[in-house]
N, C-alpha and C positions, 0 to 999 in steps of 0.2 A: 302415639306419636312415633316418629322415626328420626334418627340422627344421620346426617350426611357428613362424610369426611372425604376430602381429596386434597392433594398437594401437587406442587410443581417444584422440583429441585432447582430449576433454572429461573424461577420467579415469573412464570407465565400464568397470569391470573385466568385467562380464558381456558387454559388446560385444567386448572383447579376447579372451575365451576361448570365444566362441560356437561356434567350429568345432573346438575342442580336445577330442579323444576319446582316452582311454586313454594319457595321457602317461607317460613313464618318468622324466623329469627336467624340472624347470621353473625358469626364471629370470624373476623379476619386476623390472621397471624402472618405478618409480613417482615421483610428485611428493612434495614435502615435506609438503603438507597432508593427503594421503590415504594416505600410505605404510602406516601402522599398520593402518588400516581395510582396505586392499587385502591386506595380509599375512594377516589373520584370515579374510577372505572367500575367499582362494585356498585356504587349508587346508581350509575347510569344503567347497569345491567338489571338491577332490582330496585327500581325507584319506589320509595315509600315503605320498603320493608325494614323493620327495626334491625339495626346492626350496630355492633361495637367492634373495635379493633385495637391492636397494639403491635409494637415491634417485638417479635419473639419467635422462638422455635415451636413448631407444632409437631404432633405425633399421633399415630394410631399403632400400627405394628412396626413402624420405623419412624425415624425423626427427620424432618426437613430443617436443616440448620440455617440456610441462607436464602431460601426461596420464598414460597408462599404456601400457606395452608388455609383452607376454609372449612369451618364446622358450621353446620346449619341444622335447625330443628324444623320439622314439617309434619303435616298430617295429624293435627290434634294439639296445637299449641296456641295459646293467646299470649302475646308479648308486647312489651314497650321498652324502648331504649332512650336514654337521656344522659345528661352530664351534670356533675357538680363542679363548678369552676373555683379558682383561687384556693385550691386545697392546701397550699402552704400557709395560708393566713386565715381564711374565713369560709370554709365550705358550707357552713350552716346557712349562709346567705341564700343558698339555692335549694334548700331542703324542700321547699314547696313543690318543686318539680317531682321529687320522689313521692311525696304525698299524693299528688294528682295522678301520677302514673299507677300507683297502687290501687286507687279507686277505679281507674279505667280497666286494669287487668282483672281486678277482683281476686277471688281465690283466698286461700288461707295457708297456714303452715303445712297443712297436709298435702297440698298440691302445687305450691308456688315457691320459687326460689329466686334469689337475686344473684346474678353473676356479674363481677366487676373487674375492670382493668384499670390500674392506677398508675400515676406518674411519681408518687412519693407521698411523704407525710402520712403513711398508711394508718398508724394507730389513731391519729386524730380523725382521719376520714372514716374509719370503721366505727368509731364512737359516734360520729355524727349520723351516719347512715342507720346505726342501730336505734337511734331515737325514734325512727319510724318503723323499722322492721321488727324490733324487739317486742313492742306492745302487741304486734299483730302475729307474733310467733313464727315469723318467716326467716328462714335460714339464708346464709350467704356463703358463696364460694368464689374465690377470685385470686388475683395476684398482681404483682408489679411488672410492667413491661419495661423494655429498654428504650433508651433515647429520649426520655422525658416527653413522649407524645402518646396520645390515645386518639381514637376516632369514634364518632357517634353519628349515625345516619348521614354519612357522606362528608362530614366535616372533621378536620383535624384540630385537636386542642392540646395546649401545653398547660402544665400546672392544673391538672384536672383528674377526675375519676369518671370513667365511662361505666354505665351500668345497664344491665338488661334485666327486667322482671319477666320471668318465664313461668307461665301456668300450664301445667300438664292436664289437659282436658280428659285424658284417658286413665288417670290413676294417680298414685302418690309420688312424692319426691322425698329424698332424705340425703343429708350431707354426712360426710365422714372425714376424719383426720387420721393420718397414719404417722406414727413415730417409730423410727428404727433405732432409737438410742435408749440407753438405760443409764441409771446413775453409776458413776465410777467411784468405788470406795465410799467413804463417808465424808468426802470433801464438802464443805459448806462455807460460803463466803458472804460477807456483808459488803456491798459495793459503796464506794465513796469517791469523792473528787470526780464526779461524773459531769459530763458536758452533754446535756439533753439535746441540744440543737445539732450536735455533730456525732451523737451516739457513742460517746467515748467513756470508757471505764478507766479512771485514773488509778484507783487503788482497790485492793481486795483484802479485807481484814487488816487494813492500815498499811499494807505493803504495796509497792508498785505492781500494777496488774500484770505487766509483761513478765516481770521476774517471778511472780507466783506461778503463772502458766508454764514458764520454762523450767522452773525448779521441779515441778511435778512430772512433766513429760519429756524433759531433757532434749529440747529442740532449740535450734538456732532461730534468729529473727526471721530469716527467709523461710524456714520450715513451718513457722506458725501458720502461715496462710494456707498451707495444704493440710496441716495437722488438724485444723478445725473441721475438715471433712469427717474425721474419725472422733475428734474430741471437742465438740462445741460446749458452750455453757448452757445451762438450763435455768430459766427464771421460774420460780415457784408462783403459780397462779391458782390458789385454792388447792384442789386435788389434782390439778393438771400441771404439766411442765411445758413452758414455751421455750423452744430452742432459740438460742442466741448465737449466731454465727459471727466469727471474727473477720472483719474486712481488711484491716491493715494494722501495722505497728505504728504508733504515734509517739515517738520518744520512748518513755517508760510506761506509756499507757497503751490501751488496745481500743481501736475504733471498730465498732460492730455494725451489723446490718439492722439492728433493732435497738430501740431506745432502752437504756437502763438508767434508773434513777438512784440517787443517794438512798441508802438503807434498804434497797432491794436485796432479797436473799437469792443467791445464785448457788447452783451446784455444778459439778463437772460431770459431763456425760461421756459415754463410750459407745462405740458402734456395737449393736447387737447382731443377732442372726437375721439379716434383712430378708433372706429367702423365706424363713419361717414366718416373719411378720407379714410379708406379702400374701402368703398362703392363708394366714389367719384373716386378713382383710377380705380376701375373696370369699372365704367361707362365711364371714359375717354378712356380707352383702347378699350372697345367695340365700342365706337363711331368712333375711329380711325381705328379699325380693326374689321369689322363685321365678318370676317372669320380669324381664328387664327390657325396656325399650332403648335406653341409652345410658352411658356413663361419661360424664365430662370431668376431667381431673386437671389439677395444676401440680406439677412436680417442680421442686426447687432446682435451680441451676446447679447447686452444689451436689444434690442427689444425682443429677444427670452426670456430672463430672466423676463422682465417686463410682457410680454404677458402670460408667464407661471404662474407667481405670481398672475395675475389677472384672471386666468382660461380662457384665451382667445385664447391660441395658437392653439388648435385643431379647434376652431371655425374659426380662421383666415385662416388656411389652407383650410378648407372647403369652405370658401368664395372665396378664390383665385382659387379654383378648378373650379369655375363657368366659368373661362376663357378657360378651356379645359386642355391641357397638361401643367401643371405648376409644376416646380421643381426648386430646388435651393440649396444654400449654406448658412449656418450660419457663417458669417465672423467676423473678429476682426476689421474691418474698411471697408468702402464701397467706391467703385470707380465709378464716374459718369463723363464720358468724361475726362476733365483734372482736375477734382476736387476730393480731398480726404475728405470724410465726415464721421461722426460718427452717431450712433443711427438712421440710416436711412434704407430705402429699395430702392435698385436700381434694375432695370430689363430691359431686352430686349424682345420685342415681335416680333415674326416672322409671317408674313402673310401666 
C-alpha cells in the first residue's frame, strides 16, 4: 500500500488532490468555513470512494492550520466508511453498520484497523465500537474534530462518529500510544463531587479541586489553563495511565476534557523528556516494522501548543518523518482502541 498526503494552506482542495489518482480510502481535514464545501467537492472528484472527514489541522513535515489537507491510502487497501449517529444518546442503535462493514472488508487484527473521527461523547462511542472490534481483535486509532461535524462518503453529520475500516492487503498493521508525562511526586487523589455530563471534578481528597491543584503548583486561576500542558492529571486504568487535561476553572471545581467519576483514583503528572520519548517511539516502531508503508497519527491540540511554545513542533515532525510516509491530524482528544485519552499521540503503522 501507499499513503498520499497533500495540503493547501489557502484551502484550495483542487491543489491538495492534484496528485491523487485511484485512491482506495480518503481522509479530509478541513477548516470550519470550507468544510461542507470541501466534503461535497471531494465526493464529486472521487465518487464512491470510502471517505471520512472532520474539521481540524493536518500535517506531514509541516502543519496546515486553516486550509485543507488530504490523506489517502492506495495500491493495496480494502476499505469501508460509515457513520454511527446520535452519539450523545444512543450510538449503539447504528452498530449493525459496523458489523456489516467488518464482514465486507474481512481481515483480522493482524491486517485491519479502524480509524475514526468523532464529534463528542468519546468514551461512550469507543465502548460501543469496541463491542464489535474487541471480539475480532481489531485496533482503533482516531480523535475528536472541531466544530461538532464529521463527514462520511460526501455527507456531513452532527452528533456522530465517522469511521473507516482499513485492511492492509500487503502486510500487518499495529497501533501505538505515546505518553510524554510521568508521575509527579507521590500525589494520589480520590475524585468526588463530579459531574459526569460536564466532565467536572468538584473535589480531590475532600478538598475543592481547584485549590488542591493551585496549592501544589502555585498558579493563578488564569495560569491553570496553560499549566495543564505541563501538569495534567492522570487517571489510573489498570497498569496504564490515561491523561486528563483541564479545560477550564468552574468556581472551585475543574472542568476537564475527559470524564472523571466519583471514587476514580487520580495522580498528578509532569512533563518528561519528550525528545527522548519520541526517539523511543520511533525505535519501537522501526523494531516492529523494518519496512513501513505508512504511518497515520493523531496528536493532541495541547501537544501541538506545547511543542510549538517550546520550538519543537517542526523538529518533532522531522523526527517522525524518519519513519517514511507519516501524516496525521491535530485532534481535540485521542482514541486508542477502547480508550479516550488526552494530551497523547496515537498512531497506526502499516507494513
